[in-house]
Structures are given as C-alpha cells and as structure tokens.
N, C-alpha and C positions, 0 to 999 in steps of 0.2 A: 504494500500500500504506500509505503514511504517513497519507494522508487518511482511509482506512478505520479505522485504529487510533485516530486522533484522534476520529472520529465515535463509535466504540465507547466511548471514554473519556468523552466528553461525555454520551452516553446513560446511561452508568452513574452519572455524577455527578448528572444530573438525577433519576434514579430514587432515588439515595441521599438527595438533598435532599428529595424528595417523601416518602420514608419517614421521614426525620427530622422533617419538619413534622407528619406524621400521628402519630408517637410523642409529640411535644410536645403536640399537641392532646389525645390520650387521657390523657397524664400530667396536664395541667392539669385536665381534666374529672374525673379520679379524685381529685385533690387537693381540688377544689371539693366533690365529693360527700362526702368524708371530713369536710371542714370543716362542711358542712351537717348531717351526722349528729351532730356534736359540739355543735351549737347546741341541739337538742331534748333533752328528758329521755330517759334510757335506756329507760324502760318504753315510751315511744312508738315508739322505733326497733325494739324487740323486737316490739311488736304489729304494726308495719308489716311486718316481715319474716315474721311468722307469717301475716299476711293474704295476703301474696304467695305464700307456699308453699301455703296452703290453696286459693287461687285457681287456682294452676297445677294442683294435684291434681284439683280439681273440673272444670276445663276439659279435662282429659285423660281421666279415668276415666269420667265420666258419658257423654260421647259415645261412648267406646269400648264401654261396656257396651250402649248402645243399638244400636251397630253390630252387635253379636252377637245381640241379641234379636229384631230384626225381619227380615223376608224381604228378599232382595237389592235390589230397586229402591227399596224404601221406607226401608231402613236408612240409606242415604247422605243422603237428604233430611231425615229426622228427626234424625239425628246432627248434621248441619250446622246445622239450625235451632236445636236445643237448645244447641249450642256458641255460636252467635251471641247467643242470649238470655242465657245465663249470663255470657258475656264482657262484654256490654253492662251487665248488672246489676253486675258486679264493678267495671267502670270507673266507674260512677256512685257506688258506695259509696266507692271510693278517692278520687274527686274531692271528695266531700262531707267526707271526714275529712282527707286529706292534700293536697288540691289547693290552688290559689292562694288560694281564698276558704274553704278548709275549716277545720274546728274546730282542727286541729293543723298548720296550714300553716307552712312554714318562714319565710315573710315576717313572721308575727306574732312569732316568736321573735327574728328579726333586729332588729325594731323595738324590742323590749324590752331587748335587749342593748346597743344604742347609747346 
C-alpha cells in the first residue's frame, strides 16, 4: 500500500513539474511577444492586427458562402480550394510585410534599437 501511495505521489509530482515547465514556456513566449510588439511603431502593430482579423474573416466567410451556393458534391471541393488559395495569398502578403525579410520585420527594428 505504501509503495502505491509513493508511486501516486511521484506521478503527481512529475505531472506538476511538467505543467510548471509548460507554464514557464508560455509565460516566456508571451513576454517575448509583448517585448517585440513594443519595438515596432504602434501604427504597424495596429495594421498587423487589422490584417489578421481581416484574414480570419475572409478565410471563414468566403468558403462558407461558397459552401451554401453550390450543389452538394461540388461545394466541398470549391470551398476547400478557395480557402487554400486565399490562405496561401494571405500568408505571402504577411510574409512580405511582417516576415523575417519583410518591409516591417521585427529584426530591422531590433537592429536599429541596438
């Protein structure tokens, strides 16, 4: 009985440690994102947020509308194809503007700040 209780305690301890590491990881990541957002000018962060919101809306509503407009077997194919094309185009635009080599990349502002 004592061995079983010890095993349960060690299992709980390992789970707690794993959860603690995961929380620390997400906390550090959140802090880093906040620090990065403070490096860029505010208007760029606002435009980035608006772009992401607009992208999410277009990636949801256009394929859903196509899903309703076409007949059953065709609507799934067309909707998926349009979604993939829109998503790919949005990723390319995001990469050109805010990506590593983009016009408003975070690396450029970090270089100027140092």
